[in-house]
N, C-alpha and C positions, 0 to 999 in steps of 0.2 A: 030349115036353117042349116047352114054349113059353118063349121068351125074354121077359123083362120088356119090354113095349112102351114103357115110359117111361125105360128106361135109355139116356140120350142121351150119356153120357160127360162131362157137365159136373161139375166137382168141387164138393163142398160145402166151404165155407170154414169153418175152425175158429178161433175167437178165444179168447184167454186173458186173465184178469185175477185179481189177488189181491184177495180180499174179506175184510173184517172187519166185523162187525155194529156199527159205531159210527154213531150218528145224525149225519147230515150228510156222511158219507163219499160221495164221488163218484169213480168210477174210469172210465177209458176202456180197454176191452179192445183188445188188439192182435192182428192177424192172425198166426198162428203156423204153421198147417198146413192141409192140404187132403186130401180123400178122392180116391182115384184108382180108377176101375173098371178091373180088369185080369182079363179072361177069367173073369168071374163072381165075382171076389173083390174086395171093397172094401178097399183099403189106405189107411193114413194115412201121409202123408209131409210134410216141411217145405213150406211154401208156395213155389211156384216163381215165377220171373220171368215165366213164361207166363201167370200170372193177371194180366189187364190190367183191363178195364172192370169186372169183378166187384169189384175193390178199391174202386171208387167208387160202389157201389150206394147206400150210406148216406153222407150228409155227416158224420155223427157218431153214435157209439154210446156211450151213457153208462149206467151202472148207479148208482142212488142208493139209499142206505139212509135211509128216512124215519123209521120208528118201530120199532126192533128190540124184540122181545119178550124183555126182560131175564130173566124167570123161566125161559123155555125155554133160554136161553143158560146161566144159572147151573146149571140141572139137568144139562145136558150136561157141564159142567166137573166136577161132583161125581162123575160116573160113571167 
């Protein structure tokens, strides 16, 4: 059995945002949790204070709704 050579112990940062498909909506996700590699198992836990420079990789993260496809949204509501 070979260990994953790229498993370096660095956490993946997980962000969260509430989205609704309204044209013009802009949201900024917030950092909420991180992955932690623990003896071959990847766990998800709240973002720790130990996350330092990785918090600042991006100056800003924004998600924008430009043109929602109304028909698809209406079809889902009817289901």
